[in-house]
N, C-alpha and C positions, 0 to 999 in steps of 0.2 A: 586841682584835684580835690575830691571830697575828703572829709575827715574819715569816712568809712573806708575809702581806698587806702589811705595812709595806715589805718589800723590793720587792714588786711595785709598790706605789704610787711608791716612789722611782724605780724603773726607768722606769715609764710616764711620769712627770712629767719626768724628765731627757730622755727621748726627745722628748717633746712640746715641751719648752723649746727644744731644738736645732732642731726642725722650724719652730717659730715664728721663731726668730732667722734661719734661712735664708730664710724668707718675708718678713722685715722687720717682723714683728709683735712689737715689744719688749714691749708691754703684756701680751699674752697669754703671752709667754715668761716675763715676771716672775711672773705668776700661777702658772705651772707650777713655777718655781724655788722659790717660797714653799711650794708643796705638797710638793715633793721635800725641802726642808729640814725641814718639819714631820714627814715620815715618818722622816727621819734622826734627828731629836730624839727621836722615840718609840722608835726602836731604841736610841739612846744611853742613854736612861733605863733600859733593860733590861741595861745593862752589857756585859760581854764577850759574852754570848749574843747580844745585838742586833748588836754589831759583827761577830761571827762570821757571823751570818746574812747581813749585807750583803756579806760577802766572796764569797758565791756569785755575785755579779755580775761577778767578775773574768773569768768565761768567757762573759759575755753576748754575744749576737750583734752588738750595736751598740757600736762603739768609744766613743762619747760616754758611754754608760752605764758601760762598764768604767773609763774614765778618771776619771769623777766619783766612782765608788765607791772607786777606788784613792786619789784625792786625799783623800777623807774618812777613809780608813783607814791613812794613812801612819804614824801613831804606833802603832797597834795591830798592824798586820801589815806592818812596814816592808819586809822582803825581798820579800814577794809583791806588795805595792803598787808598790814601785819597779820590779819586773820588768814589771808591766803598763804602767806609765807609760813606761818605756824602750822597750818594744816599740811602743807607740802613737806615741811621739815620732819614730820613724823614718818615719812616714807623712806624709800631707799633709791639709790641711783643718783645720776648727775644732777637732776633738778632738785632733789631733796638736799643734796650737799650744797648746792647754790643757795637754797632757801636758808639753810642753817648758817652759812657764812654771811649772807646778807643781814639776817637778824642779829648776828654777833656784831657786825660792823655798825649797824644802826644803834644798837645798845651801847657800844663803847664810843660812839661819836665819830668814828672814822669813815662812815658812809658818805659818799660824795657825788651822787647822781642828781641830775635835774636841779642844778644850782641856780639857774636863771629864772 
């Protein structure tokens, strides 16, 4: 599968997960989270090229997709990911809260995504 397809799967499943959470459907949300994580793992297996492909989501129309991509890419694209998170953290809602928490965890050293 192409890098673009994995990026598309990641974005679609993050968006679907958020929609499920907002509807109160945690089970379906978790299923979408697993699919998004699987897409990320496939991208990560392709090294920097996969991570670079995911960075295209920094300009996605949905804030939840931008924030999640930035959270997963903090180590690889620190400046760009931090800028996305800082912008989102100024807003309100679930994605803004996620951005705020991600930044807090990054700053205090407890952030632990994309370790490999």
